C-alpha positions in Angstrom: -0.2 0.2 0.0 1.3 3.4 -0.9 0.7 6.7 0.9 -3.0 6.7 0.2 -4.9 4.3 2.4 -6.7 1.4 0.8 -10.2 3.1 0.7 -9.3 5.6 -1.7 -11.1 5.5 -5.2 -10.2 7.5 -8.1 -12.1 8.4 -11.2 -10.9 9.3 -14.7 -13.4 11.0 -16.7 -12.7 11.7 -20.6 -14.8 14.7 -21.9 -14.6 14.3 -25.6 -17.3 14.4 -28.2 -15.4 12.3 -30.9 -14.2 9.5 -28.3 -17.8 9.6 -26.9 -19.1 9.2 -30.6 -16.8 6.5 -31.6 -15.1 8.7 -34.0 -11.5 8.7 -31.9 -9.9 6.3 -29.6 -9.6 7.6 -25.9 -5.9 7.4 -25.4 -5.7 9.9 -22.4 -8.1 8.2 -19.8 -6.4 4.9 -20.1 -3.1 6.5 -19.8 -4.2 8.2 -16.7 -5.6 5.2 -15.2 -2.2 3.4 -16.0 -0.1 6.3 -14.4 -2.6 6.3 -11.2 -1.8 2.4 -10.8 1.9 2.6 -11.4 2.7 5.4 -9.1 4.0 4.5 -5.7 2.7 7.7 -4.3 -1.1 6.9 -5.3 -0.9 3.1 -5.2 -4.2 2.7 -7.1 -5.2 -0.7 -7.7 -7.1 -1.4 -11.2 -10.4 -2.0 -9.7 -10.0 1.3 -7.6 -10.3 3.2 -10.8 -13.6 4.1 -12.5 -13.6 5.3 -15.8 -16.2 6.8 -18.2 -16.4 8.9 -21.5 -18.8 11.8 -21.9 -19.7 14.3 -24.7 -18.7 18.1 -24.3 -21.8 18.6 -22.6 -22.2 20.6 -19.3 -25.1 18.4 -17.8 -23.1 15.0 -19.1 -19.9 16.2 -17.2 -21.9 17.4 -14.2 -23.9 14.2 -13.7 -20.6 12.2 -13.7 -18.7 14.2 -11.2 -22.1 14.5 -8.9 -22.2 10.8 -8.9 -18.5 9.9 -8.2 -18.3 12.5 -5.6 -21.8 12.5 -3.8 -22.6 8.5 -4.3 -19.5 7.1 -5.1 -17.3 9.2 -2.7 -14.2 9.0 -4.8 -11.1 10.9 -3.2 -9.9 11.9 -6.7 -11.2 12.5 -10.2 -9.3 13.6 -12.9 -11.1 14.9 -16.0 -9.2 14.9 -19.3 -10.5 17.1 -22.2 -12.6 20.2 -22.7 -10.3 22.8 -21.2 -9.3 24.5 -24.3 -10.7 27.7 -26.3 -13.4 25.8 -29.0 -16.9 26.4 -28.2 -17.4 23.0 -27.2 -14.4 23.0 -24.5 -16.9 23.3 -21.5 -15.2 21.2 -18.5 -14.2 24.0 -16.6 -17.7 25.5 -16.6 -19.2 22.2 -15.7 -16.7 21.7 -12.9 -16.6 25.2 -11.4 -20.3 25.4 -10.0 -20.2 22.0 -8.4 -17.0 23.2 -6.2 -17.1 23.7 -2.6 -13.7 25.3 -2.8 -11.5 26.0 -5.6 -7.8 24.7 -5.5 -5.7 27.6 -7.6 -2.5 26.3 -6.4 -3.1 23.0 -8.2 -4.1 24.9 -11.2 -1.0 27.4 -11.1 1.4 24.2 -10.7 -0.1 22.8 -13.9 0.1 25.8 -16.0 3.5 27.0 -14.7 4.9 23.4 -15.6 3.1 23.5 -18.9 4.3 26.6 -19.8 7.9 25.5 -19.5 7.0 22.9 -22.0 4.9 24.9 -24.7 3.8 28.4 -24.6 0.5 27.0 -26.1 -0.2 26.1 -22.4 -1.4 29.6 -22.0 -4.6 28.3 -24.0 -5.7 26.0 -21.3 -8.2 26.7 -18.8 -8.0 23.9 -16.1 -10.1 24.2 -13.0 -9.5 22.6 -9.7 -11.0 21.9 -6.4 -13.1 20.3 -3.8 -16.4 18.9 -3.7 -17.4 17.6 -0.4 -14.4 14.9 -0.1 -13.7 14.6 -3.8 -10.7 16.5 -5.2 -11.4 17.2 -8.9 -8.5 18.0 -11.1 -9.4 19.1 -15.0 -6.5 18.1 -17.2 -5.7 18.8 -20.9 -7.3 16.3 -23.2 -4.2 15.0 -25.0 -2.5 12.1 -23.8 0.7 13.9 -23.6 -0.4 16.9 -21.8 -2.7 15.1 -19.4 0.3 12.8 -18.3 2.9 16.0 -18.0 0.0 18.0 -16.1 -0.5 14.9 -13.7 3.3 14.6 -13.3 3.7 18.3 -12.0 0.9 18.0 -9.3 1.8 14.2 -8.4 4.1 15.1 -5.7 1.5 16.9 -3.7 -1.4 14.6 -4.4 -1.0 12.0 -1.4 -0.7 15.1 1.0 -4.1 17.0 -0.7 -6.1 13.7 -0.3 -4.9 13.2 3.1 -6.3 16.9 3.8 -9.3 16.5 1.8 -10.1 13.2 3.4 -9.5 14.3 7.1 -6.6 11.7 7.6 -5.1 13.9 10.6 -2.4 11.5 11.4 -1.1 11.5 8.0 -1.4 15.2 7.6 0.5 15.7 11.0 3.3 13.3 10.0 3.6 15.2 6.7 3.8 18.6 8.6 6.3 17.0 10.9 8.7 15.9 8.1 8.2 19.3 6.5 9.4 21.0 10.0 12.2 18.5 10.2 13.4 19.0 6.9 13.3 22.9 7.3 15.5 22.9 10.3 17.9 20.8 8.7 18.7 23.4 6.4 
């Protein structure tokens, strides 16, 4: 078991008209699932990752986000797609009204990291935040972009999930390690 407890469950929601309609293959969703399962910090099992593909539609996106956070009580939901400038890109608009709290630091970390890779990252509009006990992170739709953005935030995800899920002992242990590291400087 990694840093996240066994009860932690994850969701990967691909938002794409073409993937939903069978016109394109979803490569980002399965790749994100693989990354969650391969990552020692997260230590997800295949059975702990729920996946779905929806069209670029506010209600379709919101229906899944609400079900996954309210009913399934997933700890982390990664969305992939719908964060650009095209008229059909509505993932941020679907996500934002559902959030109890926004997490701008996660968004900034992704954008800052992405801008070091490509200047086109300034055309991404991710929204990240918390709904009940679920951390929701909007990622780009491309396999490469979503993988890079997940990589930028992955070091902080276990602690973020501990905070969101109220794991006080784990939060305290992380804070103590940080204090010890700071005093060693």
